[in-house]
TIVO-2410 file (N, C-alpha, C; in nm, 3 decimals):
# residues 155
REC num residu      c1      c2      c3 atome chaine
REC   1      X  -6.816   2.138   7.903     N      A
REC   1      X  -6.882   2.164   8.029    CA      A
REC   1      X  -6.855   2.046   8.122     C      A
REC   2      X  -6.811   2.078   8.242     N      A
REC   2      X  -6.784   1.974   8.341    CA      A
REC   2      X  -6.915   1.917   8.393     C      A
REC   3      X  -6.907   1.797   8.447     N      A
REC   3      X  -7.026   1.730   8.497    CA      A
REC   3      X  -7.093   1.811   8.609     C      A
REC   4      X  -7.014   1.871   8.697     N      A
REC   4      X  -7.071   1.950   8.806    CA      A
REC   4      X  -7.141   2.075   8.751     C      A
REC   5      X  -7.084   2.135   8.645     N      A
REC   5      X  -7.148   2.251   8.583    CA      A
REC   5      X  -7.279   2.211   8.515     C      A
REC   6      X  -7.278   2.095   8.450     N      A
REC   6      X  -7.399   2.043   8.386    CA      A
REC   6      X  -7.508   2.018   8.490     C      A
REC   7      X  -7.469   1.962   8.603     N      A
REC   7      X  -7.564   1.935   8.712    CA      A
REC   7      X  -7.625   2.066   8.763     C      A
REC   8      X  -7.543   2.165   8.784     N      A
REC   8      X  -7.591   2.294   8.834    CA      A
REC   8      X  -7.686   2.359   8.734     C      A
REC   9      X  -7.648   2.360   8.607     N      A
REC   9      X  -7.731   2.420   8.501    CA      A
REC   9      X  -7.863   2.345   8.489     C      A
REC  10      X  -7.860   2.214   8.497     N      A
REC  10      X  -7.982   2.134   8.488    CA      A
REC  10      X  -8.076   2.167   8.603     C      A
REC  11      X  -8.022   2.182   8.723     N      A
REC  11      X  -8.106   2.218   8.837    CA      A
REC  11      X  -8.166   2.357   8.822     C      A
REC  12      X  -8.092   2.450   8.762     N      A
REC  12      X  -8.145   2.583   8.736    CA      A
REC  12      X  -8.262   2.576   8.638     C      A
REC  13      X  -8.246   2.497   8.534     N      A
REC  13      X  -8.354   2.480   8.436    CA      A
REC  13      X  -8.476   2.412   8.499     C      A
REC  14      X  -8.451   2.314   8.582     N      A
REC  14      X  -8.561   2.246   8.651    CA      A
REC  14      X  -8.641   2.343   8.737     C      A
REC  15      X  -8.572   2.431   8.805     N      A
REC  15      X  -8.640   2.529   8.889    CA      A
REC  15      X  -8.731   2.619   8.806     C      A
REC  16      X  -8.687   2.654   8.685     N      A
REC  16      X  -8.768   2.738   8.596    CA      A
REC  16      X  -8.893   2.666   8.546     C      A
REC  17      X  -8.884   2.535   8.523     N      A
REC  17      X  -8.995   2.460   8.465    CA      A
REC  17      X  -9.078   2.385   8.567     C      A
REC  18      X  -9.049   2.402   8.694     N      A
REC  18      X  -9.120   2.329   8.800    CA      A
REC  18      X  -9.270   2.352   8.793     C      A
REC  19      X  -9.312   2.473   8.765     N      A
REC  19      X  -9.455   2.506   8.761    CA      A
REC  19      X  -9.528   2.435   8.647     C      A
REC  20      X  -9.458   2.395   8.543     N      A
REC  20      X  -9.521   2.333   8.428    CA      A
REC  20      X  -9.551   2.184   8.450     C      A
REC  21      X  -9.497   2.124   8.556     N      A
REC  21      X  -9.527   1.984   8.586    CA      A
REC  21      X  -9.668   1.974   8.640     C      A
REC  22      X  -9.739   1.866   8.607     N      A
REC  22      X  -9.878   1.849   8.647    CA      A
REC  22      X  -9.894   1.834   8.796     C      A
REC  23      X  -9.796   1.774   8.861     N      A
REC  23      X  -9.806   1.757   9.006    CA      A
REC  23      X  -9.668   1.768   9.068     C      A
REC  24      X  -9.669   1.795   9.194     N      A
REC  24      X  -9.543   1.804   9.269    CA      A
REC  24      X  -9.471   1.669   9.270     C      A
REC  25      X  -9.550   1.561   9.275     N      A
REC  25      X  -9.493   1.427   9.280    CA      A
REC  25      X  -9.418   1.395   9.151     C      A
REC  26      X  -9.476   1.428   9.036     N      A
REC  26      X  -9.409   1.399   8.909    CA      A
REC  26      X  -9.280   1.479   8.896     C      A
REC  27      X  -9.283   1.603   8.946     N      A
REC  27      X  -9.162   1.686   8.943    CA      A
REC  27      X  -9.054   1.625   9.030     C      A
REC  28      X  -9.090   1.582   9.150     N      A
REC  28      X  -8.992   1.523   9.243    CA      A
REC  28      X  -8.933   1.394   9.185     C      A
REC  29      X  -9.015   1.313   9.119     N      A
REC  29      X  -8.965   1.189   9.057    CA      A
REC  29      X  -8.865   1.222   8.947     C      A
REC  30      X  -8.901   1.322   8.865     N      A
REC  30      X  -8.812   1.363   8.757    CA      A
REC  30      X  -8.681   1.419   8.812     C      A
REC  31      X  -8.690   1.502   8.916     N      A
REC  31      X  -8.572   1.561   8.976    CA      A
REC  31      X  -8.482   1.455   9.039     C      A
REC  32      X  -8.541   1.354   9.101     N      A
REC  32      X  -8.459   1.248   9.161    CA      A
REC  32      X  -8.385   1.168   9.054     C      A
REC  33      X  -8.448   1.150   8.937     N      A
REC  33      X  -8.379   1.081   8.828    CA      A
REC  33      X  -8.262   1.164   8.776     C      A
REC  34      X  -8.281   1.295   8.765     N      A
REC  34      X  -8.173   1.385   8.723    CA      A
REC  34      X  -8.059   1.380   8.824     C      A
REC  35      X  -8.095   1.384   8.953     N      A
REC  35      X  -7.992   1.376   9.058    CA      A
REC  35      X  -7.912   1.248   9.047     C      A
REC  36      X  -7.980   1.138   9.025     N      A
REC  36      X  -7.913   1.008   9.017    CA      A
REC  36      X  -7.816   1.004   8.899     C      A
REC  37      X  -7.855   1.063   8.787     N      A
REC  37      X  -7.771   1.061   8.668    CA      A
REC  37      X  -7.655   1.161   8.673     C      A
REC  38      X  -7.680   1.279   8.728     N      A
REC  38      X  -7.582   1.386   8.712    CA      A
REC  38      X  -7.513   1.434   8.837     C      A
REC  39      X  -7.563   1.402   8.954     N      A
REC  39      X  -7.505   1.456   9.076    CA      A
REC  39      X  -7.361   1.406   9.090     C      A
REC  40      X  -7.267   1.499   9.114     N      A
REC  40      X  -7.127   1.459   9.129    CA      A
REC  40      X  -7.109   1.360   9.244     C      A
REC  41      X  -7.031   1.258   9.218     N      A
REC  41      X  -7.002   1.157   9.321    CA      A
REC  41      X  -6.884   1.207   9.403     C      A
REC  42      X  -6.882   1.171   9.528     N      A
REC  42      X  -6.768   1.211   9.611    CA      A
REC  42      X  -6.656   1.111   9.592     C      A
REC  43      X  -6.544   1.159   9.545     N      A
REC  43      X  -6.431   1.072   9.519    CA      A
REC  43      X  -6.322   1.081   9.623     C      A
REC  44      X  -6.335   1.174   9.713     N      A
REC  44      X  -6.233   1.189   9.816    CA      A
REC  44      X  -6.124   1.285   9.775     C      A
REC  45      X  -6.091   1.289   9.647     N      A
REC  45      X  -5.992   1.382   9.598    CA      A
REC  45      X  -5.850   1.357   9.646     C      A
REC  46      X  -5.819   1.237   9.694     N      A
REC  46      X  -5.685   1.206   9.743    CA      A
REC  46      X  -5.607   1.136   9.632     C      A
REC  47      X  -5.491   1.190   9.602     N      A
REC  47      X  -5.405   1.132   9.499    CA      A
REC  47      X  -5.329   1.015   9.562     C      A
REC  48      X  -5.334   0.900   9.498     N      A
REC  48      X  -5.268   0.782   9.555    CA      A
REC  48      X  -5.116   0.795   9.554     C      A
REC  49      X  -5.061   0.844   9.444     N      A
REC  49      X  -4.917   0.861   9.432    CA      A
REC  49      X  -4.888   1.006   9.392     C      A
REC  50      X  -4.872   1.094   9.488     N      A
REC  50      X  -4.851   1.236   9.456    CA      A
REC  50      X  -4.714   1.260   9.393     C      A
REC  51      X  -4.706   1.372   9.321     N      A
REC  51      X  -4.580   1.413   9.260    CA      A
REC  51      X  -4.480   1.443   9.372     C      A
REC  52      X  -4.354   1.410   9.347     N      A
REC  52      X  -4.246   1.439   9.442    CA      A
REC  52      X  -4.147   1.531   9.373     C      A
REC  53      X  -4.106   1.635   9.443     N      A
REC  53      X  -4.005   1.726   9.391    CA      A
REC  53      X  -3.875   1.700   9.465     C      A
REC  54      X  -3.769   1.669   9.390     N      A
REC  54      X  -3.638   1.640   9.448    CA      A
REC  54      X  -3.534   1.711   9.364     C      A
REC  55      X  -3.456   1.800   9.427     N      A
REC  55      X  -3.353   1.877   9.356    CA      A
REC  55      X  -3.410   1.951   9.235     C      A
REC  56      X  -3.525   2.013   9.253     N      A
REC  56      X  -3.595   2.091   9.149    CA      A
REC  56      X  -3.638   2.006   9.029     C      A
REC  57      X  -3.648   1.876   9.047     N      A
REC  57      X  -3.697   1.787   8.941    CA      A
REC  57      X  -3.828   1.726   8.990     C      A
REC  58      X  -3.930   1.732   8.904     N      A
REC  58      X  -4.059   1.672   8.937    CA      A
REC  58      X  -4.056   1.523   8.902     C      A
REC  59      X  -4.092   1.441   8.999     N      A
REC  59      X  -4.099   1.297   8.977    CA      A
REC  59      X  -4.244   1.253   8.987     C      A
REC  60      X  -4.287   1.167   8.893     N      A
REC  60      X  -4.422   1.113   8.891    CA      A
REC  60      X  -4.414   0.961   8.896     C      A
REC  61      X  -4.517   0.900   8.950     N      A
REC  61      X  -4.520   0.755   8.964    CA      A
REC  61      X  -4.560   0.688   8.834     C      A
REC  62      X  -4.490   0.582   8.798     N      A
REC  62      X  -4.524   0.499   8.681    CA      A
REC  62      X  -4.584   0.369   8.733     C      A
REC  63      X  -4.708   0.342   8.698     N      A
REC  63      X  -4.775   0.223   8.751    CA      A
REC  63      X  -4.721   0.092   8.693     C      A
REC  64      X  -4.648   0.098   8.584     N      A
REC  64      X  -4.593  -0.023   8.525    CA      A
REC  64      X  -4.457  -0.059   8.585     C      A
REC  65      X  -4.373   0.041   8.604     N      A
REC  65      X  -4.242   0.013   8.661    CA      A
REC  65      X  -4.243   0.019   8.813     C      A
REC  66      X  -4.345   0.080   8.871     N      A
REC  66      X  -4.356   0.103   9.016    CA      A
REC  66      X  -4.243   0.190   9.067     C      A
REC  67      X  -4.195   0.283   8.983     N      A
REC  67      X  -4.091   0.377   9.019    CA      A
REC  67      X  -4.145   0.519   9.005     C      A
REC  68      X  -4.086   0.608   9.084     N      A
REC  68      X  -4.105   0.751   9.060    CA      A
REC  68      X  -3.998   0.792   8.959     C      A
REC  69      X  -4.042   0.847   8.846     N      A
REC  69      X  -3.950   0.883   8.738    CA      A
REC  69      X  -3.958   1.033   8.710     C      A
REC  70      X  -3.850   1.090   8.654     N      A
REC  70      X  -3.853   1.232   8.620    CA      A
REC  70      X  -3.965   1.262   8.520     C      A
REC  71      X  -4.016   1.383   8.529     N      A
REC  71      X  -4.126   1.424   8.442    CA      A
REC  71      X  -4.093   1.406   8.294     C      A
REC  72      X  -3.967   1.418   8.258     N      A
REC  72      X  -3.927   1.404   8.118    CA      A
REC  72      X  -3.952   1.263   8.064     C      A
REC  73      X  -3.963   1.164   8.152     N      A
REC  73      X  -3.985   1.025   8.111    CA      A
REC  73      X  -4.131   0.983   8.122     C      A
REC  74      X  -4.216   1.068   8.177     N      A
REC  74      X  -4.356   1.035   8.202    CA      A
REC  74      X  -4.443   1.094   8.092     C      A
REC  75      X  -4.547   1.023   8.053     N      A
REC  75      X  -4.645   1.074   7.957    CA      A
REC  75      X  -4.731   1.175   8.032     C      A
REC  76      X  -4.735   1.298   7.981     N      A
REC  76      X  -4.808   1.407   8.045    CA      A
REC  76      X  -4.919   1.455   7.952     C      A
REC  77      X  -5.027   1.505   8.014     N      A
REC  77      X  -5.136   1.565   7.938    CA      A
REC  77      X  -5.187   1.685   8.016     C      A
REC  78      X  -5.182   1.801   7.955     N      A
REC  78      X  -5.224   1.925   8.018    CA      A
REC  78      X  -5.157   1.946   8.153     C      A
REC  79      X  -5.029   1.914   8.161     N      A
REC  79      X  -4.953   1.935   8.283    CA      A
REC  79      X  -4.974   1.830   8.391     C      A
REC  80      X  -5.050   1.726   8.361     N      A
REC  80      X  -5.077   1.621   8.460    CA      A
REC  80      X  -5.021   1.488   8.410     C      A
REC  81      X  -4.973   1.409   8.503     N      A
REC  81      X  -4.918   1.278   8.470    CA      A
REC  81      X  -5.030   1.183   8.431     C      A
REC  82      X  -5.006   1.103   8.329     N      A
REC  82      X  -5.103   1.000   8.289    CA      A
REC  82      X  -5.082   0.872   8.369     C      A
REC  83      X  -4.973   0.865   8.447     N      A
REC  83      X  -4.950   0.750   8.534    CA      A
REC  83      X  -4.861   0.642   8.475     C      A
REC  84      X  -4.800   0.670   8.361     N      A
REC  84      X  -4.710   0.571   8.303    CA      A
REC  84      X  -4.598   0.641   8.227     C      A
REC  85      X  -4.488   0.568   8.214     N      A
REC  85      X  -4.372   0.622   8.145    CA      A
REC  85      X  -4.382   0.599   7.994     C      A
REC  86      X  -4.300   0.669   7.921     N      A
REC  86      X  -4.300   0.658   7.775    CA      A
REC  86      X  -4.256   0.518   7.730     C      A
REC  87      X  -4.156   0.463   7.797     N      A
REC  87      X  -4.109   0.329   7.760    CA      A
REC  87      X  -4.212   0.222   7.797     C      A
REC  88      X  -4.279   0.241   7.909     N      A
REC  88      X  -4.379   0.143   7.953    CA      A
REC  88      X  -4.498   0.141   7.857     C      A
REC  89      X  -4.546   0.258   7.816     N      A
REC  89      X  -4.662   0.261   7.726    CA      A
REC  89      X  -4.623   0.209   7.587     C      A
REC  90      X  -4.497   0.230   7.548     N      A
REC  90      X  -4.452   0.175   7.420    CA      A
REC  90      X  -4.455   0.022   7.424     C      A
REC  91      X  -4.409  -0.035   7.535     N      A
REC  91      X  -4.411  -0.181   7.550    CA      A
REC  91      X  -4.555  -0.232   7.560     C      A
REC  92      X  -4.639  -0.160   7.634     N      A
REC  92      X  -4.780  -0.199   7.648    CA      A
REC  92      X  -4.848  -0.202   7.511     C      A
REC  93      X  -4.820  -0.101   7.429     N      A
REC  93      X  -4.878  -0.093   7.295    CA      A
REC  93      X  -4.823  -0.205   7.206     C      A
REC  94      X  -4.694  -0.233   7.217     N      A
REC  94      X  -4.632  -0.339   7.137    CA      A
REC  94      X  -4.694  -0.475   7.172     C      A
REC  95      X  -4.714  -0.501   7.299     N      A
REC  95      X  -4.775  -0.628   7.341    CA      A
REC  95      X  -4.918  -0.636   7.289     C      A
REC  96      X  -4.991  -0.525   7.294     N      A
REC  96      X  -5.128  -0.521   7.242    CA      A
REC  96      X  -5.131  -0.547   7.092     C      A
REC  97      X  -5.036  -0.491   7.020     N      A
REC  97      X  -5.028  -0.512   6.876    CA      A
REC  97      X  -5.000  -0.659   6.845     C      A
REC  98      X  -4.910  -0.720   6.921     N      A
REC  98      X  -4.878  -0.861   6.904    CA      A
REC  98      X  -5.003  -0.947   6.930     C      A
REC  99      X  -5.078  -0.912   7.033     N      A
REC  99      X  -5.201  -0.986   7.065    CA      A
REC  99      X  -5.301  -0.973   6.951     C      A
REC 100      X  -5.311  -0.855   6.893     N      A
REC 100      X  -5.404  -0.834   6.780    CA      A
REC 100      X  -5.361  -0.916   6.659     C      A
REC 101      X  -5.230  -0.922   6.635     N      A
REC 101      X  -5.180  -1.002   6.523    CA      A
REC 101      X  -5.212  -1.150   6.545     C      A
REC 102      X  -5.198  -1.198   6.669     N      A
REC 102      X  -5.232  -1.336   6.702    CA      A
REC 102      X  -5.382  -1.362   6.681     C      A
REC 103      X  -5.464  -1.265   6.718     N      A
REC 103      X  -5.608  -1.278   6.695    CA      A
REC 103      X  -5.639  -1.286   6.546     C      A
REC 104      X  -5.570  -1.205   6.466     N      A
REC 104      X  -5.590  -1.209   6.320    CA      A
REC 104      X  -5.550  -1.344   6.262     C      A
REC 105      X  -5.436  -1.396   6.310     N      A
REC 105      X  -5.392  -1.529   6.266    CA      A
REC 105      X  -5.493  -1.635   6.307     C      A
REC 106      X  -5.545  -1.623   6.428     N      A
REC 106      X  -5.644  -1.718   6.478    CA      A
REC 106      X  -5.768  -1.717   6.390     C      A
REC 107      X  -5.811  -1.598   6.351     N      A
REC 107      X  -5.930  -1.587   6.266    CA      A
REC 107      X  -5.905  -1.653   6.130     C      A
REC 108      X  -5.787  -1.631   6.072     N      A
REC 108      X  -5.754  -1.693   5.944    CA      A
REC 108      X  -5.754  -1.845   5.956     C      A
REC 109      X  -5.696  -1.895   6.066     N      A
REC 109      X  -5.691  -2.040   6.087    CA      A
REC 109      X  -5.832  -2.097   6.105     C      A
REC 110      X  -5.914  -2.027   6.179     N      A
REC 110      X  -6.051  -2.073   6.201    CA      A
REC 110      X  -6.130  -2.074   6.071     C      A
REC 111      X  -6.111  -1.972   5.990     N      A
REC 111      X  -6.182  -1.965   5.861    CA      A
REC 111      X  -6.134  -2.070   5.762     C      A
REC 112      X  -6.007  -2.110   5.775     N      A
REC 112      X  -5.955  -2.214   5.686    CA      A
REC 112      X  -5.990  -2.354   5.734     C      A
REC 113      X  -6.049  -2.363   5.854     N      A
REC 113      X  -6.095  -2.492   5.904    CA      A
REC 113      X  -6.005  -2.554   6.010     C      A
REC 114      X  -5.894  -2.491   6.041     N      A
REC 114      X  -5.803  -2.545   6.142    CA      A
REC 114      X  -5.845  -2.490   6.279     C      A
REC 115      X  -5.945  -2.552   6.339     N      A
REC 115      X  -6.007  -2.504   6.463    CA      A
REC 115      X  -5.910  -2.508   6.580     C      A
REC 116      X  -5.837  -2.617   6.597     N      A
REC 116      X  -5.747  -2.632   6.712    CA      A
REC 116      X  -5.636  -2.527   6.712     C      A
REC 117      X  -5.572  -2.507   6.595     N      A
REC 117      X  -5.465  -2.409   6.586    CA      A
REC 117      X  -5.520  -2.268   6.606     C      A
REC 118      X  -5.637  -2.241   6.551     N      A
REC 118      X  -5.700  -2.109   6.568    CA      A
REC 118      X  -5.735  -2.082   6.713     C      A
REC 119      X  -5.788  -2.185   6.780     N      A
REC 119      X  -5.824  -2.172   6.921    CA      A
REC 119      X  -5.698  -2.146   7.004     C      A
REC 120      X  -5.592  -2.216   6.973     N      A
REC 120      X  -5.465  -2.200   7.044    CA      A
REC 120      X  -5.411  -2.057   7.029     C      A
REC 121      X  -5.414  -2.005   6.907     N      A
REC 121      X  -5.367  -1.867   6.882    CA      A
REC 121      X  -5.455  -1.766   6.956     C      A
REC 122      X  -5.585  -1.787   6.957     N      A
REC 122      X  -5.677  -1.696   7.026    CA      A
REC 122      X  -5.651  -1.696   7.177     C      A
REC 123      X  -5.624  -1.815   7.232     N      A
REC 123      X  -5.594  -1.825   7.376    CA      A
REC 123      X  -5.462  -1.755   7.409     C      A
REC 124      X  -5.365  -1.771   7.320     N      A
REC 124      X  -5.235  -1.705   7.339    CA      A
REC 124      X  -5.251  -1.552   7.336     C      A
REC 125      X  -5.334  -1.504   7.245     N      A
REC 125      X  -5.360  -1.359   7.235    CA      A
REC 125      X  -5.429  -1.309   7.361     C      A
REC 126      X  -5.525  -1.383   7.410     N      A
REC 126      X  -5.597  -1.343   7.531    CA      A
REC 126      X  -5.504  -1.340   7.651     C      A
REC 127      X  -5.414  -1.438   7.660     N      A
REC 127      X  -5.318  -1.442   7.769    CA      A
REC 127      X  -5.226  -1.320   7.765     C      A
REC 128      X  -5.182  -1.283   7.645     N      A
REC 128      X  -5.098  -1.164   7.630    CA      A
REC 128      X  -5.171  -1.038   7.676     C      A
REC 129      X  -5.298  -1.026   7.640     N      A
REC 129      X  -5.376  -0.909   7.680    CA      A
REC 129      X  -5.389  -0.898   7.831     C      A
REC 130      X  -5.403  -1.012   7.897     N      A
REC 130      X  -5.413  -1.012   8.043    CA      A
REC 130      X  -5.277  -0.985   8.105     C      A
REC 131      X  -5.175  -1.051   8.053     N      A
REC 131      X  -5.040  -1.039   8.109    CA      A
REC 131      X  -4.979  -0.901   8.092     C      A
REC 132      X  -5.023  -0.824   7.993     N      A
REC 132      X  -4.961  -0.694   7.972    CA      A
REC 132      X  -4.991  -0.595   8.084     C      A
REC 133      X  -5.084  -0.629   8.169     N      A
REC 133      X  -5.113  -0.544   8.285    CA      A
REC 133      X  -5.041  -0.591   8.411     C      A
REC 134      X  -4.964  -0.697   8.401     N      A
REC 134      X  -4.887  -0.747   8.515    CA      A
REC 134      X  -4.752  -0.675   8.522     C      A
REC 135      X  -4.710  -0.645   8.642     N      A
REC 135      X  -4.584  -0.574   8.663    CA      A
REC 135      X  -4.465  -0.653   8.610     C      A
REC 136      X  -4.472  -0.785   8.616     N      A
REC 136      X  -4.359  -0.868   8.573    CA      A
REC 136      X  -4.327  -0.851   8.425     C      A
REC 137      X  -4.422  -0.806   8.345     N      A
REC 137      X  -4.397  -0.786   8.202    CA      A
REC 137      X  -4.306  -0.666   8.176     C      A
REC 138      X  -4.283  -0.584   8.277     N      A
REC 138      X  -4.211  -0.460   8.259    CA      A
REC 138      X  -4.074  -0.459   8.326     C      A
REC 139      X  -4.016  -0.578   8.346     N      A
REC 139      X  -3.882  -0.588   8.405    CA      A
REC 139      X  -3.779  -0.515   8.318     C      A
REC 140      X  -3.795  -0.526   8.187     N      A
REC 140      X  -3.705  -0.460   8.092    CA      A
REC 140      X  -3.713  -0.307   8.109     C      A
REC 141      X  -3.833  -0.256   8.128     N      A
REC 141      X  -3.852  -0.112   8.147    CA      A
REC 141      X  -3.790  -0.069   8.279     C      A
REC 142      X  -3.812  -0.148   8.384     N      A
REC 142      X  -3.755  -0.115   8.515    CA      A
REC 142      X  -3.603  -0.108   8.508     C      A
REC 143      X  -3.542  -0.205   8.441     N      A
REC 143      X  -3.396  -0.205   8.433    CA      A
REC 143      X  -3.346  -0.083   8.354     C      A
REC 144      X  -3.422  -0.039   8.256     N      A
REC 144      X  -3.383   0.080   8.178    CA      A
REC 144      X  -3.390   0.207   8.262     C      A
REC 145      X  -3.475   0.206   8.364     N      A
REC 145      X  -3.493   0.325   8.448    CA      A
REC 145      X  -3.415   0.320   8.579     C      A
REC 146      X  -3.337   0.217   8.602     N      A
REC 146      X  -3.263   0.203   8.728    CA      A
REC 146      X  -3.178   0.326   8.760     C      A
REC 147      X  -3.117   0.384   8.660     N      A
REC 147      X  -3.025   0.496   8.681    CA      A
REC 147      X  -3.096   0.627   8.716     C      A
REC 148      X  -3.219   0.646   8.668     N      A
REC 148      X  -3.282   0.777   8.684    CA      A
REC 148      X  -3.401   0.777   8.780     C      A
REC 149      X  -3.435   0.663   8.836     N      A
REC 149      X  -3.550   0.656   8.926    CA      A
REC 149      X  -3.519   0.726   9.057     C      A
REC 150      X  -3.623   0.769   9.125     N      A
REC 150      X  -3.607   0.826   9.258    CA      A
REC 150      X  -3.586   0.712   9.355     C      A
REC 151      X  -3.503   0.728   9.454     N      A
REC 151      X  -3.466   0.618   9.544    CA      A
REC 151      X  -3.581   0.565   9.628     C      A
REC 152      X  -3.688   0.641   9.647     N      A
REC 152      X  -3.797   0.591   9.732    CA      A
REC 152      X  -3.911   0.533   9.647     C      A
REC 153      X  -3.879   0.435   9.563     N      A
REC 153      X  -3.982   0.373   9.479    CA      A
REC 153      X  -4.081   0.296   9.564     C      A
REC 154      X  -4.197   0.271   9.505     N      A
REC 154      X  -4.306   0.201   9.573    CA      A
REC 154      X  -4.298   0.053   9.537     C      A
REC 155      X  -4.312  -0.032   9.634     N      A
REC 155      X  -4.308  -0.177   9.608    CA      A
REC 155      X  -4.449  -0.233   9.611     C      A
***
């Protein structure tokens, strides 16, 4: 059930039980709390990077490479782009795995009593986790997509 459907159904149920509240004030307080929790927020509905069709090929934006890439290279779910390419998410996952391994090493070092080395490994892991969201980490992915990207990439 979508959030908007849940909100509508909840309001229908509230209308049925309104008479059972002891006072109008208590009902209104309860209803305002339901509204605050469930009322759909206005998001504008504007897509930041819309799909582009060129020569009967669908191109979607990859937030890591900052290129529009063919649909065959983009991770899709239920016909919608997830916003990243297959190579980019593979690299993102690899960097995350490396950071986790560094954290595990840090924990072993800390448990063995080597505080400085453990702290250093933990800091290195944290830096990797932060850096994996930077565009500069994906230069390798960008170069791999140079041949198939759409010419009007976003900078």
